[in-house]
C-alpha positions in Angstrom: 17.1 -18.2 -7.9 16.0 -14.6 -6.9 13.1 -16.3 -4.8 15.8 -18.2 -2.7 17.6 -15.1 -1.9 14.7 -13.9 0.2 14.6 -17.2 2.2 17.3 -15.9 4.5 16.4 -13.3 7.2 20.0 -12.5 7.4 20.2 -11.8 3.5 17.2 -9.6 3.8 18.8 -7.6 6.7 21.8 -7.3 4.6 19.7 -5.8 1.7 17.8 -3.5 4.3 21.2 -2.0 5.6 22.5 -1.6 2.1 19.3 0.2 1.0 19.6 2.5 3.8 23.3 3.0 3.7 24.1 2.7 0.2 27.4 0.8 1.0 28.9 -0.9 3.9 32.3 -2.6 4.6 32.3 -6.1 5.8 33.6 -5.2 9.4 30.8 -2.6 9.8 28.2 -5.1 8.6 29.7 -8.0 10.8 29.2 -5.7 13.9 25.7 -4.6 13.0 24.4 -8.1 12.6 26.6 -9.9 15.1 27.4 -12.9 13.0 30.6 -14.8 12.3 32.9 -14.1 9.2 32.1 -17.4 7.7 28.2 -17.0 8.0 28.3 -13.5 6.8 30.7 -14.6 3.9 28.3 -17.2 2.7 25.4 -14.9 2.5 27.3 -12.0 0.8 28.4 -14.5 -1.7 24.9 -15.6 -2.5 23.9 -11.9 -3.0 26.9 -11.4 -5.1 26.2 -14.5 -7.3 22.6 -13.2 -7.7 24.1 -9.9 -9.0 22.2 -8.2 -6.1 25.3 -6.5 -4.6 28.8 -5.5 -5.9 32.0 -6.1 -4.1 34.9 -3.7 -4.0 38.1 -4.8 -2.5 41.0 -2.2 -1.7 43.6 -1.5 0.9 43.4 1.1 3.6 47.1 1.7 4.5 48.1 -2.0 5.0 44.6 -3.2 5.9 42.3 -5.0 3.5 38.9 -3.5 3.2 35.9 -4.9 1.4 32.9 -2.7 0.7 29.5 -3.9 -0.5 26.9 -2.0 -2.6 23.4 -2.7 -3.7 23.1 -3.0 -7.7 20.3 -1.7 -9.6 19.0 -5.2 -9.9 19.2 -5.8 -6.1 17.4 -2.6 -5.4 14.7 -3.4 -7.9 14.2 -7.0 -6.6 14.2 -6.0 -3.1 11.6 -3.3 -3.6 9.8 -5.9 -5.4 10.0 -8.3 -2.5 8.9 -5.6 0.0 5.9 -4.6 -2.1 4.8 -8.4 -2.0 5.2 -8.6 1.6 3.1 -5.4 2.0 0.4 -7.0 0.0 0.6 -10.1 2.2 0.2 -8.1 5.3 -2.7 -6.1 3.9 -4.5 -9.5 3.0 -3.7 -10.9 6.6 -5.3 -7.5 8.0 -8.1 -7.8 5.9 -8.9 -11.4 6.8 -8.3 -10.6 10.5 -11.0 -7.9 10.1 -13.4 -10.5 8.9 -13.5 -8.8 5.5 -12.0 -12.2 3.7 -12.4 -15.8 4.4 -8.8 -16.7 3.0 -5.6 -15.2 2.8 -4.0 -14.9 -0.6 -0.2 -15.3 -0.7 
């Protein structure tokens, strides 16, 4: 299932933002990504179901506020994904420099 998490550029963007910021509200995330409530909710739910993020719901005054944080598992898996992508890029660079005849994914 974790492989499917990285099939979506929106989920990768969410994980990147959480990696950099630590936590973020739904409203802030929606503004940063310029996506609809429904689209964002679906992707956040997938990340939550995979235990990549935690969700905290509370009220600020009378307004509900939902905050998301990256879990240790989410951080570990995201770093592993980034390392894999770095390896792919390295292989592509080597292939483009003529030092390899094929690219290893």
